[in-house]
C-alpha positions in Angstrom: -30.1 -29.4 89.4 -31.3 -26.5 87.3 -31.8 -26.7 83.5 -28.9 -24.3 83.0 -26.6 -26.5 85.0 -27.6 -29.5 82.9 -26.9 -27.6 79.8 -23.4 -26.7 81.0 -22.7 -30.3 81.7 -24.2 -31.5 78.4 -24.1 -28.7 75.8 -25.7 -31.1 73.3 -28.9 -30.8 75.3 -29.0 -27.1 74.8 -28.6 -27.5 71.1 -31.4 -30.1 71.0 -33.8 -27.7 72.9 -32.8 -24.9 70.5 -33.5 -26.9 67.4 -36.7 -28.3 68.8 -37.9 -24.8 69.6 -36.9 -23.5 66.2 -38.9 -26.3 64.5 -42.0 -25.6 66.7 -41.8 -21.9 65.9 -41.4 -22.6 62.2 -44.5 -24.8 62.0 -46.5 -22.4 64.1 -45.5 -19.7 61.7 -46.6 -21.9 58.8 -49.9 -22.5 60.5 -50.5 -18.9 61.2 -49.6 -18.0 57.6 -52.0 -20.6 56.3 -54.8 -19.4 58.5 -54.2 -15.8 57.4 -54.0 -16.8 53.8 -57.2 -18.8 53.9 -59.0 -16.0 55.6 -57.8 -13.6 53.0 -58.7 -16.0 50.2 -62.2 -16.5 51.6 -62.7 -12.8 51.8 -61.6 -12.4 48.2 -63.7 -15.3 46.9 -66.9 -14.2 48.5 -66.6 -10.5 47.9 -68.9 -9.6 44.9 -67.0 -8.7 41.8 -70.1 -7.4 40.0 -73.6 -6.6 41.0 -76.8 -8.1 39.4 -80.4 -8.5 40.5 -82.7 -11.5 40.8 -83.9 -11.1 37.2 -80.4 -11.9 35.8 -80.9 -15.2 33.9 -77.4 -15.7 32.6 -75.5 -18.3 34.7 -72.1 -17.0 33.5 -72.8 -13.6 35.1 -73.5 -15.2 38.5 -70.4 -17.3 37.9 -68.2 -14.2 38.0 -68.9 -13.9 41.8 -68.8 -17.6 42.4 -66.3 -19.1 40.0 -65.8 -22.4 41.8 -69.5 -23.2 41.9 -70.0 -22.1 38.3 -67.0 -24.1 37.0 -68.4 -27.2 38.7 -71.9 -26.5 37.2 -70.3 -26.5 33.7 -69.2 -30.1 34.3 -72.9 -31.1 33.9 -72.2 -30.7 30.2 -70.2 -34.0 30.5 -72.7 -36.8 29.7 -70.2 -39.7 29.4 -71.2 -41.4 32.7 -73.8 -44.1 32.3 -74.8 -46.4 35.1 -76.5 -49.7 34.7 -79.9 -48.1 34.1 -79.4 -44.3 33.8 -76.6 -41.8 34.4 -76.0 -38.6 32.4 -76.0 -40.1 28.9 -79.0 -39.5 26.6 -80.9 -42.8 26.4 -83.8 -43.5 24.0 -86.1 -45.1 26.5 -88.6 -46.2 23.8 -85.8 -48.1 22.1 -84.8 -49.7 25.4 -88.3 -50.7 26.3 -90.8 -50.6 23.3 -93.7 -51.5 25.6 -93.7 -47.8 26.7 -95.0 -46.9 23.2 -98.2 -48.9 23.7 -98.6 -47.7 27.3 -98.6 -44.1 26.1 -100.6 -44.6 22.9 -102.3 -41.4 22.0 -99.9 -39.3 24.1 -96.7 -37.4 23.2 -94.4 -39.8 25.1 -95.2 -42.5 22.6 -93.5 -40.4 19.9 -90.3 -39.6 21.8 -89.0 -40.2 25.3 -85.3 -39.7 25.9 -83.8 -39.6 29.4 -82.9 -36.0 30.2 -79.2 -35.3 30.0 -79.3 -32.9 33.0 -79.8 -29.2 33.7 -77.1 -27.9 31.3 -79.1 -29.3 28.4 -82.6 -28.4 29.6 -83.3 -26.0 26.8 -81.8 -28.0 24.0 -83.6 -31.2 25.0 -87.0 -29.6 25.3 -86.6 -27.9 21.9 -85.5 -31.1 20.2 -88.0 -33.6 21.6 -90.9 -34.6 19.3 -93.3 -34.0 22.3 -93.0 -30.2 22.0 -94.9 -28.0 19.6 -98.5 -28.1 18.7 -101.0 -27.9 21.6 -98.5 -27.8 24.5 -98.9 -24.8 26.8 -96.2 -22.4 28.0 -96.4 -24.2 31.3 -94.0 -26.8 29.8 -91.2 -24.2 30.1 -91.8 -23.8 33.8 -88.8 -25.8 35.1 -86.4 -25.5 32.2 -84.8 -22.1 32.5 -83.6 -19.2 34.7 -85.6 -17.0 32.3 -88.8 -18.4 33.9 -88.4 -16.4 37.2 -87.7 -13.3 35.1 -90.8 -13.8 33.0 -93.0 -14.6 36.0 -91.8 -11.4 37.7 -92.7 -9.4 34.5 -96.1 -10.9 33.6 -97.2 -13.0 36.7 -97.5 -16.8 36.9 -101.0 -17.0 35.4 -100.1 -15.1 32.3 -96.8 -16.9 32.0 -98.6 -20.3 31.9 -101.2 -19.2 29.4 -100.7 -19.4 25.6 -99.1 -21.9 23.3 -95.6 -23.3 24.1 -94.1 -21.7 21.0 -95.2 -18.2 21.9 -92.5 -17.7 24.5 -89.7 -19.7 22.9 -87.7 -16.6 22.2 -87.8 -15.6 25.8 -86.7 -18.9 27.3 -83.1 -19.5 26.3 -80.9 -19.9 29.4 -80.8 -23.4 30.9 -81.5 -24.2 34.6 -79.1 -22.5 36.9 -78.3 -20.0 39.7 -81.4 -17.8 39.7 -83.6 -20.9 40.1 -82.4 -21.7 43.5 -80.5 -18.7 45.0 -81.2 -15.1 46.1 -79.0 -12.7 44.2 -78.1 -10.5 47.2 -77.4 -13.1 49.9 -77.1 -16.4 47.8 -79.4 -18.0 50.3 -81.5 -20.8 48.9 -84.9 -19.7 47.7 -88.1 -21.0 46.1 -88.5 -19.3 42.8 -91.5 -21.3 41.5 -94.9 -20.4 42.9 -96.4 -23.9 42.5 -94.4 -25.3 45.4 -95.3 -22.4 47.7 -98.9 -22.7 46.7 -98.9 -26.5 47.4 -97.5 -25.9 50.9 -100.1 -23.1 51.6 -103.0 -25.3 50.5 -101.9 -28.0 53.0 -101.4 -25.5 55.8 -97.6 -25.5 55.9 -95.4 -22.4 55.9 -92.5 -23.0 53.6 -90.6 -19.9 54.9 -90.1 -21.7 58.3 -88.3 -24.7 57.0 -84.6 -25.3 57.9 -81.6 -24.8 55.7 -81.2 -28.6 55.4 -84.8 -29.0 54.3 -84.2 -26.2 51.7 -81.4 -28.3 50.2 -84.2 -30.7 49.1 -87.0 -28.2 48.6 -85.2 -26.3 45.9 -85.2 -29.6 44.0 -88.9 -30.1 44.8 -89.7 -27.0 42.8 -89.5 -29.2 39.7 -88.7 -32.8 40.7 -92.3 -33.6 41.6 -95.6 -34.8 40.3 -97.7 -32.0 38.8 -100.5 -31.3 36.4 -101.8 -28.4 34.3 -105.0 -27.2 36.1 -107.7 -25.8 33.8 -110.5 -25.5 36.3 -112.2 -22.3 37.2 -111.1 -20.6 33.9 -107.4 -21.2 34.5 -105.1 -21.6 31.6 -102.9 -24.7 32.3 -101.9 -23.4 35.7 -99.0 -25.5 37.2 -100.3 -27.3 40.2 -99.0 -30.0 42.6 -101.7 -32.6 43.5 -100.8 -32.8 47.2 -104.0 -31.5 48.8 -104.9 -35.0 50.1 -101.3 -36.2 50.8 -98.1 -37.3 49.1 -98.7 -41.0 48.5 -99.6 -42.5 45.2 -103.1 -43.2 46.6 -103.5 -39.7 47.9 -102.7 -38.1 44.6 -104.9 -40.7 42.8 -107.9 -39.7 45.0 -107.2 -36.0 44.3 -107.2 -36.6 40.5 -110.3 -38.9 40.6 -112.3 -36.4 42.6 -112.7 -34.2 39.5 -111.6 -36.9 37.0 -108.6 -35.1 35.8 -107.3 -36.9 32.7 -104.0 -36.3 30.9 -105.2 -38.1 27.8 -107.5 -40.8 26.5 -105.6 -44.0 25.6 -105.7 -44.6 21.8 -106.4 -48.3 22.2 -108.3 -48.9 25.4 -110.0 -45.5 25.6 -109.1 -45.4 29.3 -108.9 -41.9 30.9 -105.2 -41.9 31.7 -103.0 -40.2 34.2 -99.3 -39.5 33.2 -97.0 -39.3 36.2 -94.3 -36.6 35.6 -91.4 -37.3 38.0 -92.5 -37.6 41.6 -88.9 -37.7 42.8 -89.4 -35.6 46.0 -92.6 -37.4 47.0 -90.9 -40.8 46.7 -87.7 -39.6 48.4 -89.8 -38.5 51.4 -90.9 -42.1 52.0 -87.4 -43.4 52.0 -84.8 -44.0 54.7 -82.5 -41.1 53.7 -85.3 -38.5 54.2 -86.1 -40.1 57.5 -82.5 -39.7 58.5 -82.4 -36.0 57.4 -80.3 -36.5 54.4 -81.0 -33.9 51.7 -81.0 -34.3 47.9 -77.9 -32.0 47.8 -76.0 -34.2 50.2 -75.8 -37.0 47.6 -76.3 -35.2 44.3 -74.3 -32.0 45.2 -71.9 -33.0 48.0 -69.6 -30.5 49.6 -66.0 -30.4 48.2 -62.9 -28.4 49.0 -60.7 -26.5 46.6 -57.9 -24.1 47.5 -58.8 -24.4 51.1 -62.4 -23.4 50.4 -65.4 -25.6 51.2 -68.3 -25.2 48.8 -71.2 -27.2 47.3 -70.3 -29.1 44.1 -72.7 -27.9 41.5 -71.9 -30.7 39.2 -75.4 -32.3 39.7 -75.0 -35.9 38.8 -75.7 -39.5 39.9 -74.0 -40.3 43.2 -72.8 -43.5 41.6 -70.3 -41.3 39.6 -69.1 -39.7 42.8 -69.4 -42.4 45.5 -66.5 -41.3 47.6 -67.8 -37.8 48.1 -71.5 -38.8 48.4 -72.2 -42.3 49.8 -68.9 -42.9 51.5 -69.4 -39.8 53.8 -71.8 -41.9 55.8 -71.3 -45.5 54.6 -68.0 -47.3 55.3 -68.4 -50.1 52.8 -66.1 -50.2 49.7 -67.3 -48.3 46.6 -67.9 -51.6 44.6 -70.1 -52.8 47.5 -72.1 -49.6 47.6 -72.7 -49.7 43.9 -73.8 -53.3 44.1 -76.3 -52.4 46.8 -77.9 -49.9 44.5 -78.0 -52.2 41.5 -79.5 -55.1 43.6 -82.4 -52.9 44.6 -82.9 -51.6 41.1 -82.8 -55.1 39.6 -85.5 -56.4 41.9 -87.8 -53.4 41.5 -87.4 -53.3 37.7 -88.1 -57.0 37.4 -91.6 -56.5 38.9 -92.1 -53.3 37.1 -91.5 -55.0 33.8 -94.2 -57.6 34.7 -96.7 -54.8 35.4 -95.8 -53.3 32.0 -96.6 -56.6 30.3 -100.0 -56.9 32.1 -100.9 -53.3 31.1 -100.1 -53.8 27.5 -102.3 -56.9 27.5 -105.1 -55.0 29.2 -105.0 -52.2 26.7 -105.1 -54.6 23.8 -107.9 -56.7 25.3 -109.9 -53.5 26.1 -109.6 -52.5 22.4 -110.9 -55.9 21.4 -113.9 -55.5 23.8 -114.7 -52.2 22.2 -114.4 -53.7 18.7 -116.9 -56.4 19.7 -119.5 -53.8 20.7 -118.9 -53.4 24.5 -120.8 -50.4 26.0 -119.4 -47.6 28.0 -121.2 -48.8 31.1 -119.6 -52.3 30.7 -116.2 -50.8 30.1 -116.2 -48.1 32.8 -114.9 -50.3 35.8 -112.3 -51.9 33.5 -111.0 -48.6 32.3 -110.8 -47.2 35.9 -108.7 -50.2 36.8 -106.4 -49.7 33.9 -106.1 -46.0 34.8 -105.2 -46.8 38.4 -102.8 -49.7 37.6 -100.9 -47.6 35.0 -100.8 -44.6 37.3 -98.9 -46.8 39.8 -96.6 -48.1 37.1 -95.9 -44.6 35.9 -95.4 -43.3 39.4 -92.7 -45.8 40.0 -91.1 -45.6 36.5 -91.1 -41.8 36.0 -89.5 -41.0 39.4 -85.8 -40.7 38.9 -84.0 -43.2 41.2 -87.2 -44.4 42.8 -86.0 -48.0 43.1 -83.1 -46.7 45.3 -84.6 -43.7 47.0 -87.5 -45.8 48.5 -87.4 -49.4 47.4 -89.9 -50.6 50.0 -92.5 -48.0 49.0 -92.0 -48.5 45.3 -92.1 -52.2 45.7 -95.5 -51.8 47.4 -96.8 -49.4 44.7 -95.8 -51.8 41.9 -97.4 -54.8 43.7 -100.7 -53.0 44.1 -100.5 -52.0 40.4 -100.0 -55.7 39.4 -103.1 -56.6 41.6 -105.2 -53.9 39.9 -104.1 -54.8 36.4 -104.9 -58.4 37.0 -108.4 -57.4 38.2 -108.9 -55.4 35.0 -107.9 -58.4 32.9 -110.3 -60.7 34.8 -113.1 -58.3 34.2 -112.2 -58.1 30.6 -112.1 -61.9 30.2 -115.6 -62.1 31.6 -116.8 -59.2 29.4 -115.2 -60.7 26.3 -116.9 -64.1 27.1 -120.3 -62.4 27.4 -119.7 -60.9 24.0 -119.0 -64.4 22.5 -115.2 -64.2 22.4 -113.3 -66.9 24.4 -110.0 -67.0 22.5 -106.7 -65.8 23.7 -105.6 -62.4 22.2 -102.0 -62.7 21.0 -99.5 -60.4 22.5 -98.5 -57.8 19.9 -95.1 -57.9 18.1 -93.6 -54.8 19.7 -90.0 -56.0 20.0 -88.7 -52.7 18.6 -89.7 -49.1 19.0 -90.5 -48.9 15.3 -92.8 -51.9 15.5 -94.5 -50.6 18.5 -95.1 -47.2 17.0 -96.5 -48.7 13.8 -98.7 -50.9 16.0 -100.4 -47.9 17.6 -100.6 -46.1 14.2 -97.9 -43.4 14.5 -96.6 -41.9 11.3 -93.1 -41.3 12.5 -91.7 -40.0 9.1 -94.3 -37.2 9.1 -93.5 -36.3 12.7 -89.8 -36.2 12.1 -90.3 -34.1 9.0 -92.4 -31.6 10.9 -89.8 -31.4 13.6 -87.0 -30.8 11.1 -88.9 -27.8 9.7 -89.4 -26.4 13.2 -85.7 -26.8 14.0 -84.7 -25.2 10.7 -87.1 -22.3 10.5 -88.3 -21.5 14.0 -85.3 -21.9 16.3 -83.0 -19.5 14.5 -85.7 -16.8 14.8 -86.0 -17.5 18.6 -82.2 -17.4 19.0 -81.9 -14.1 17.1 -84.6 -12.4 19.1 -83.0 -13.6 22.4 -79.6 -12.4 21.3 -81.0 -8.9 20.5 -82.8 -8.8 23.8 -79.8 -9.8 25.9 -77.6 -7.3 24.0 -79.4 -4.7 26.1 -78.4 -6.4 29.4 -75.4 -5.0 31.4 -72.2 -6.1 29.9 -69.7 -7.6 32.3 
């Protein structure tokens, strides 16, 4: 029996087929309309509204062509999230852990060390810290602003690095943003800082041949790395990454020791110290996420969808404030479980790191006692090298953002070797002190607060605060006015 005969016998069947066909056609129409709408929207979104070149430092101008990315970037201004140990909030780390004051005695970090609030505040934070001003070079600006690529293009990297930090303050006013990581014409990821390119070249690697996924970490590695200001061969504080011998803590230590680079001489122990900056990329490269091909941006800048458009969320933040879009993409555990996993690793690493801090404080104090008792440089040299190497390992693990999660096995190893070296230093000191006629226990200093610790190492904080207040009152307005006058000549959009 044909379909038409069945319909004649049962008219309701015909109506059913008609209604079903109408519903199918309706939804196919909606689907086609949605596809056309999304394609049209995509074409509209990614069609440039204005034109600018690579030297454009103002993030808001780039944001006119990429409003979704720019609006998400502006969310980095929100510093309300605070995890168990860090997050986006400004934290006075010297107040949290006064031992740091003693570990950095004689160095700027003993005056002031606040956890950075993120890229949006890069300019404000470097201006306000007590560590800036005085002898610091222009190199300190290198990772703080989209004005840096502009300046390097105009004067060249070497000239940019040279001179005092305050000499270019009026030129560096726009915080970290679009021009630091993207090409203006194509929006492809790019390396805007020469130090990373130079480090790759010295180790025989071609950074232009890396994959897009690798670039999603390497744009971070322009700044989130260990570095130093090289003054050899007539250079003026040339920004350099110490990777020539490798990326491990021992490799970089050997590199520094080869020409005895020293960040500062410790005010108590007189040890020739190394200050780790923030070897985030190097530590990440030793972890499981790097081994699995997960990029920095996958967790800190995950993809998101809005209005049918998929784009990278430029609200750079801790994944712990965005677990569903970051961790949960790969891990199926509950959010509370994933956060607990992170804190468990951090707790265990920090417990041992705190022990290393205590040993180092004791070593510095004991070394000072040895000097006071008349120890010679030859007697102290092996002790001071041990202190240098032990604190380098502590600082390497402490200065790296998220190290205890990015690579807990490697950081645990680094801290354990630091504890071993610090104990060796103290054993040598005990023997030396005994040979100098001193067999008593040296009491641990009362450094229970930041203020007590700073007084212990001889800092005049009232004077430092007063000097900074004058700088903020008299110098910053001049910088801002000069910058405003310069940018008034830029194209107006």
